[in-house]
Structure formats: structure tokens, C-alpha cells
C-alpha positions as CSV (number, residue, x, y, z in Angstrom):
1,M,105.4,111.2,94.1
2,R,103.4,113.8,95.4
3,V,101.9,112.6,99.2
4,V,99.2,113.8,101.4
5,A,100.7,113.5,104.7
6,A,97.7,113.3,107.3
7,M,98.3,115.9,110.0
8,S,96.6,114.6,113.5
9,G,98.0,117.7,115.4
10,G,100.3,115.6,117.2
11,V,104.5,115.0,117.3
12,D,104.2,112.1,115.1
13,S,102.3,112.9,112.1
14,A,104.6,116.0,112.5
15,V,107.9,113.9,112.3
16,A,106.5,112.0,109.1
17,A,105.5,114.8,107.0
18,A,108.7,116.1,107.4
19,R,110.5,113.3,106.6
20,M,108.6,113.5,103.6
21,L,109.6,116.3,102.6
22,D,113.4,115.2,103.6
23,A,113.0,112.6,101.1
24,G,112.1,115.1,98.2
25,H,108.5,114.6,97.7
26,E,106.2,117.4,97.4
27,V,103.8,116.8,100.3
28,V,100.6,118.9,101.0
29,G,99.7,118.6,104.8
30,V,95.8,117.8,105.7
31,H,94.2,117.5,108.7
32,L,90.6,115.7,109.0
33,A,88.0,116.8,110.6
34,L,86.3,113.9,111.9
35,S,84.4,115.6,114.9
36,Q,80.7,117.5,114.4
37,S,81.4,119.7,117.0
38,A,84.7,119.5,117.6
39,A,86.0,121.1,120.9
40,T,88.1,124.5,121.1
41,L,90.5,122.2,123.3
42,R,91.6,119.2,124.6
43,E,89.8,117.7,127.9
44,S,92.5,115.3,128.3
45,A,95.5,113.1,126.1
46,R,92.5,110.5,124.8
47,G,90.7,113.2,122.7
48,C,91.8,114.0,119.2
49,C,90.8,116.1,116.6
50,T,89.9,119.5,118.8
51,I,90.3,122.7,117.2
52,E,93.5,123.0,118.9
53,D,94.9,120.0,117.0
54,A,94.3,121.4,113.7
55,G,95.8,125.0,114.9
56,D,99.2,122.6,115.6
57,A,99.2,121.0,112.6
58,R,98.9,124.5,110.9
59,R,101.9,125.0,112.6
60,V,104.3,122.6,111.8
61,A,102.7,123.0,108.0
62,D,103.6,126.4,108.0
63,V,107.5,125.9,109.6
64,L,108.0,122.8,107.0
65,G,106.7,125.3,104.1
66,I,103.8,123.1,102.9
67,P,100.1,124.4,101.9
68,F,98.1,122.6,104.9
69,Y,94.1,122.4,104.1
70,V,91.4,120.6,106.5
71,W,89.3,118.0,104.7
72,D,86.0,118.0,106.2
73,M,85.4,114.0,107.0
74,A,82.5,113.7,110.5
75,E,79.6,112.3,108.3
76,R,81.6,109.4,107.0
77,F,83.3,109.3,110.6
78,K,79.8,108.6,112.4
79,R,78.2,106.4,109.5
80,D,81.5,104.1,109.3
81,V,83.3,104.6,112.7
82,I,81.2,105.7,115.4
83,E,77.9,104.4,114.3
84,D,80.0,100.5,113.7
85,F,81.3,100.8,116.5
86,T,78.0,101.3,118.9
87,S,75.7,98.5,117.0
88,E,78.4,96.7,117.6
89,Y,78.3,96.8,121.4
90,A,74.7,96.8,120.9
91,R,75.2,93.3,119.2
92,G,77.0,91.9,122.2
93,R,80.4,92.4,120.2
94,T,83.9,94.2,121.1
95,P,84.9,96.4,118.5
96,N,88.1,97.7,117.4
97,P,87.2,101.4,116.4
98,C,91.3,102.1,115.1
99,L,91.2,99.5,113.0
100,R,88.1,100.6,111.7
101,C,89.2,104.1,111.4
102,N,92.4,103.0,109.1
103,E,90.2,100.8,106.9
104,K,87.2,102.9,106.2
105,I,88.7,106.6,106.8
106,K,92.2,107.1,106.3
107,F,93.4,104.4,103.7
108,S,89.6,104.7,102.5
109,A,88.3,108.1,102.1
110,L,91.1,110.1,102.3
111,L,93.3,108.0,100.3
112,D,90.4,107.7,97.9
113,K,90.0,111.1,97.9
114,A,93.9,111.9,97.8
115,V,94.5,110.1,94.4
116,A,91.3,111.1,93.0
117,L,92.9,115.0,92.8
118,G,96.1,113.8,91.5
119,F,98.0,112.6,94.1
120,D,100.4,109.6,94.9
121,A,100.3,108.5,98.0
122,V,99.1,108.8,101.9
123,A,101.8,109.2,104.5
124,T,101.0,108.8,108.6
125,G,102.9,109.1,111.9
126,H,101.6,105.0,112.1
127,Y,104.5,103.0,113.9
128,A,105.2,100.4,111.4
129,R,107.6,100.1,108.8
130,I,106.6,99.2,105.0
131,V,109.8,96.7,102.9
132,E,109.9,96.2,99.6
133,V,110.5,92.6,98.0
134,R,111.1,91.5,94.5
135,D,109.4,88.4,93.4
136,G,110.6,85.5,91.4
137,A,109.5,87.8,87.9
138,G,111.0,90.5,89.3
139,D,108.3,92.3,90.5
140,V,108.2,94.9,93.5
141,R,105.4,93.9,96.6
142,R,105.2,96.2,98.9
143,E,104.7,94.0,102.2
144,L,103.7,95.6,106.0
145,H,105.9,95.0,108.7
146,R,106.1,95.5,112.5
147,A,107.9,98.9,114.0
148,V,111.9,98.9,115.5
149,D,110.4,100.1,118.4
150,A,108.0,97.5,119.5
151,A,106.4,98.9,122.6
152,K,104.7,101.6,119.8
153,D,104.0,99.0,116.8
154,Q,100.9,100.0,115.7
155,S,100.8,96.9,112.8
156,Y,98.0,95.8,114.4
157,V,95.8,99.0,113.5
158,L,96.9,98.0,110.2
159,G,96.2,94.4,109.6
160,V,93.1,96.0,107.6
161,L,95.1,97.1,104.6
162,D,95.7,95.2,101.3
163,E,98.4,95.3,98.9
164,E,96.3,98.3,96.8
165,Q,96.4,100.2,99.8
166,L,99.7,98.9,101.3
167,A,100.7,100.3,97.7
168,H,100.0,103.9,98.1
169,A,101.4,104.3,101.5
170,F,104.0,105.3,103.8
171,F,104.9,104.8,107.2
172,P,108.1,107.0,108.0
173,L,108.7,106.4,111.2
174,G,108.8,102.6,111.4
175,D,112.1,102.8,111.7
176,T,112.7,104.6,114.8
177,T,112.1,104.7,118.7
178,K,108.8,107.2,119.6
179,P,111.9,109.0,122.1
180,R,114.1,109.3,118.9
181,I,110.5,111.2,117.0
182,R,110.5,113.3,120.3
183,E,113.6,114.7,119.7
184,E,113.8,115.1,116.4
185,A,110.6,117.2,117.0
186,A,112.5,119.4,118.8
187,A,115.7,119.5,116.6
188,R,112.5,120.7,113.7
189,G,111.2,123.6,116.3
190,F,108.0,121.5,116.3
191,Y,105.9,123.1,118.2
192,V,103.9,119.7,119.3
193,A,107.6,117.9,120.5
194,N,106.2,117.5,123.9
195,K,102.8,117.2,123.3
196,P,101.2,114.4,125.0
197,D,99.6,111.4,122.7
198,S,96.2,110.6,122.0
199,H,94.5,107.4,123.4
200,D,91.8,105.3,121.7
201,I,89.0,105.6,121.9
202,C,89.6,109.5,120.5
203,F,85.9,109.8,120.6
204,I,85.7,109.8,124.5
205,P,87.5,111.6,125.6
206,D,87.1,110.9,129.2
207,G,87.9,107.3,128.6
208,D,84.5,106.0,130.3
209,T,83.5,103.8,127.3
210,R,80.8,102.4,129.7
211,A,78.8,105.8,130.5
212,W,79.2,106.8,127.0
213,L,77.6,103.7,125.4
214,G,74.8,104.3,128.0
215,R,74.1,107.9,126.1
216,A,74.5,106.6,122.8
217,L,72.4,102.9,123.6
218,G,70.0,104.1,126.1
219,E,69.9,102.0,129.6
220,E,68.5,98.2,129.4
221,P,68.2,96.5,133.1
222,G,68.7,93.0,132.4
223,D,70.2,90.3,134.8
224,I,73.5,88.3,135.6
225,V,73.9,84.8,135.3
226,D,76.4,81.8,136.0
227,A,75.9,79.2,133.4
228,D,73.3,77.3,134.9
229,G,70.5,80.7,134.0
230,S,71.2,81.6,138.1
231,V,70.5,85.3,138.5
232,L,73.8,87.0,140.7
233,G,73.2,90.0,139.9
234,S,71.3,92.8,137.2
235,H,72.7,95.2,134.8
236,S,71.8,98.8,133.0
237,G,72.6,97.2,129.7
238,A,74.2,94.3,128.8
239,F,76.4,96.5,126.2
240,A,78.3,97.7,129.1
241,Y,80.2,94.1,129.5
242,T,83.2,92.3,127.5
243,V,84.4,89.1,127.5
244,G,87.2,88.4,130.3
245,Q,85.6,91.4,132.9
246,R,86.1,91.0,135.9
247,K,85.6,94.8,137.4
248,G,82.6,96.2,138.2
249,L,80.2,93.6,137.9
250,R,78.3,94.1,141.0
251,L,77.1,90.9,141.9
252,T,75.1,90.3,145.0
253,R,75.7,86.7,145.4
254,P,79.2,85.3,145.6
255,A,80.9,82.7,144.5
256,A,80.8,79.3,146.3
257,D,84.1,78.4,146.6
258,G,85.1,81.7,146.8
259,Q,86.7,81.7,142.8
260,A,86.9,85.3,141.1
261,R,84.0,85.6,138.5
262,Y,84.3,87.2,134.8
263,V,82.3,87.6,132.0
264,V,82.1,85.0,129.7
265,E,79.2,85.7,127.5
266,V,77.4,88.4,126.7
267,R,73.7,88.0,125.4
268,P,72.1,90.5,123.9
269,E,69.3,89.1,122.8
270,R,68.3,87.9,125.9
271,N,69.5,90.9,127.8
272,Q,71.8,88.6,129.9
273,V,75.1,88.9,131.0
274,V,77.0,85.4,131.7
275,V,79.3,85.2,134.6
276,G,82.0,82.2,135.0
277,T,85.7,81.2,136.6
278,A,88.3,82.2,134.6
279,D,88.7,78.3,133.5
280,L,85.8,78.7,131.2
281,L,87.5,82.0,129.7
282,G,90.1,80.1,127.9
283,I,90.1,79.1,124.5
284,N,92.6,77.5,122.1
285,A,90.8,78.2,118.4
286,L,88.5,80.9,116.9
287,T,86.5,82.1,114.4
288,G,87.0,85.2,111.6
289,D,85.3,86.5,109.2
290,H,85.8,90.3,107.3
291,A,88.8,89.0,106.6
292,R,92.1,91.2,105.1
293,W,94.4,90.2,103.2
294,C,97.8,92.8,103.1
295,G,99.1,90.7,100.0
296,P,97.4,87.3,98.5
297,A,95.5,85.4,99.9
298,P,97.5,82.9,101.8
299,E,97.0,78.6,100.8
300,G,96.5,75.9,102.3
301,V,97.0,75.6,106.0
302,I,99.4,77.9,107.4
303,R,101.6,78.8,110.7
304,V,101.4,81.9,111.8
305,G,101.5,84.3,115.0
306,A,98.3,85.3,116.2
307,Q,97.5,88.7,118.1
308,V,93.8,89.0,119.1
309,R,94.1,92.4,120.7
310,A,96.5,95.7,120.1
311,H,98.5,95.5,123.0
312,G,99.2,91.6,123.4
313,E,101.2,89.5,122.6
314,E,101.5,87.0,119.4
315,L,100.4,83.6,120.1
316,P,102.2,80.9,117.7
317,A,99.3,78.9,115.6
318,T,97.4,77.5,112.7
319,A,95.3,79.5,110.0
320,W,94.0,78.7,106.6
321,A,91.6,81.2,104.9
322,H,88.0,80.0,103.0
323,G,86.8,83.2,101.3
324,D,86.3,85.9,103.5
325,R,86.7,83.8,106.5
326,V,89.5,82.1,109.0
327,E,90.5,79.7,111.3
328,V,92.8,79.9,113.4
329,R,94.4,77.1,115.9
330,L,96.6,78.2,118.8
331,D,98.6,76.4,120.5
332,E,98.3,76.9,123.2
333,R,94.6,78.4,125.5
334,T,94.3,81.7,125.8
335,R,91.7,83.8,127.6
336,G,89.2,86.8,127.2
337,V,88.9,86.2,123.4
338,A,85.6,88.1,122.6
339,P,83.4,88.5,119.0
340,G,83.9,91.6,116.7
341,Q,87.7,91.8,118.4
342,S,90.3,92.1,115.6
343,V,92.7,88.9,115.2
344,V,95.5,89.9,112.6
345,L,98.4,87.0,111.1
346,Y,102.2,87.4,110.8
347,D,104.4,85.8,109.3
348,G,107.5,87.1,111.5
349,T,107.3,90.3,111.1
350,R,105.2,90.6,108.1
351,V,101.7,91.1,108.5
352,V,100.1,88.9,107.0
353,G,95.9,89.9,107.4
354,S,93.3,89.7,110.0
355,A,89.9,89.1,110.8
356,T,87.3,89.8,112.8
357,I,86.5,87.3,115.4
358,A,83.1,85.9,115.4
359,A,83.3,83.2,117.1
360,S,85.7,81.4,120.0
361,R,85.8,78.3,121.5
362,L,88.0,75.3,123.2
363,E,88.3,72.5,121.4
364,R,90.1,69.4,122.2
365,V,93.4,67.8,121.5
366,D,93.7,64.6,120.4
367,A,97.2,63.2,121.8
């Protein structure tokens, strides 16, 4: 196969490209230029997409002896990821930009361009597995599964991929732990073998999301209130708060019972942040929209594992789909579920699909 290896400049994508070459594929390395003003050097372990990263990717391509190109997708990334991230927070929601990047950039813009240029697939350094299975008619179907290394598993942020995209994707690292990947990179002579991992959110390299949103959206002072509407403090922008948040509330009136208080709701239309005790955070039902299925859409009510955070635990649940919406009922309550987050559904290690959480609530369970 002719394969585009997406090379970020890190150790994972370097080894992924090497493994695709070892497997006998015709490999071309591509670095995505996603920043419209790329820094010369990485500011911290959080950032990526710097000139330094492009140079690191090129050095790996030279070691492998494969062609290497830089594709400028900065405008697309700005529109589909950064502006989406900003507008979601302005609406009082908590988005995951990594899911959006995988959906819109790596497996839409990149894959579409690769296929248009005559390539068969895209390979990335994500920690996930693609398993080929045969159906009753003998046709081969590709399924997305969790990685062997549970600590590095990235199947959650790949839950937006559909069946057609999975048919043109390779994740060569899914069967290996991260320490072994670093050992392999060193053995291959890659300069990036000990390069620190980058962390989301890549376009906020200092990790200060609140300050970044303040610069992007501007300050808009408002009230922090309790469930009864009593004013307990003030904020400089409701967008800086997310459901489940406890720290940084700066409340002027302590709770009468001494209990800790958390953000339980963000009301952008009133520019209010609502706080309450932990018991108000518990939910056992959620509605998701923008459903994406990693295969055929499920029929009827199914048993699943539901994961609502990139590094969160998998929760036993039932789910059913209707159109592009999904209803999920958790067996037990969970806390801190915010609109805009994604719920990814699993059947064992297999990723069934995902949806963006539109609403969550506590429903009474009849005995």
C-alpha cells in the first residue's frame, strides 16, 4: 500500500512510520503545519507544531530514507478546531479539541488529501488497535479497539472515526507499551527517542486554558450564584468555568454547613456560574448528539461501557440511538459531566461510537 505517515515530530509517530516501512508499505512522511505563527522552539512539553517539531520529523524521515513533506493545514485547524473550541466555551460547554482534530483534520482533511493524491491510507502514532474480523458473508470488517497499554490508550479520542475512515487508517503502536516504543526508537537511532510527550491542549502550550480563553473572548464580569439565585461571588467570564470545578471559585460567602461547593451549571445566556454541593453533581443519564459510529449504528437497546473523559473510567451502561442522537443510562451515578464533553461507547475493548454530550441529568430508578 501507499501510506502517508503523519509525523508530528514526536517519538510515537516516528516509530509508527518506521513500522509501516518495515511492513513493506510505500511510505511518505507528512508533517502537518497547524499553527499560523509557529514558534521556533517548543515552549514546554505541552506544545507541538513548532518549527522544532517539523525539523525533528524531517530528521526521522531522513534516517528512514522516505520522502518528507510539510502540508499547511493551519487555516483548517484554526476554523475546525480552535474556533470550535472557543465557541463551545462561549456557549458554556466543555469541548475536547483532540476528538475534533482527529475527526476534522487527521482523518478528514489529511485523509481526504492523501486519497486524492493516490495514497491508500494514513498511519498515525495513536495508541489504539484496528482488528480485522470476518462477518457471516465472509467480508472483512475493521474494528477500532483499545490499545494494549491502558495508560496510553487513545481510543477515546478516536471514537469519532467512521467505518470508511477506519478502512483507510493504521495505528501501528496499539500492541506495544510506551516504554517499549522509546526503546525501539533508541535502537533505530532516532533523535526523538527521549523527547517529552506533548499534552493536550496543543495550542495552549502553557496549559492555562482560563487565561487563553480570556484573551480570545475578553472579560465579561458576572455573578456566581447558588441554586436559589443568591449571589456568592463574581467572575470575569463564565466561559472560564466547567461543571465539576471546585478550585478557583473565589467565593465571598462560605457555605453554612461547611461543605465544599462545585460548579453545577454554567449559564452563558445570563453570564452566571451556578455552584452547589457535591450531591448536585451526580447524574445517571445523558443525551448525546453528533453521533459517530465506528461501524454500523447499533439497533435497539445495547449494553455498553461509557467513558465521558479522555482519562476517565469506563462506566457500565445501556444505550440506544435514534438518528444522530444517543441516550445513555448509567448503572450508577457519576459526577462532573459537562455539556460539550464526549461520551464514547465500548463493547469490551471495541469502540462502538461516540457522541457529544448535550445534556445530563439524574433520573429516578424504580425499584
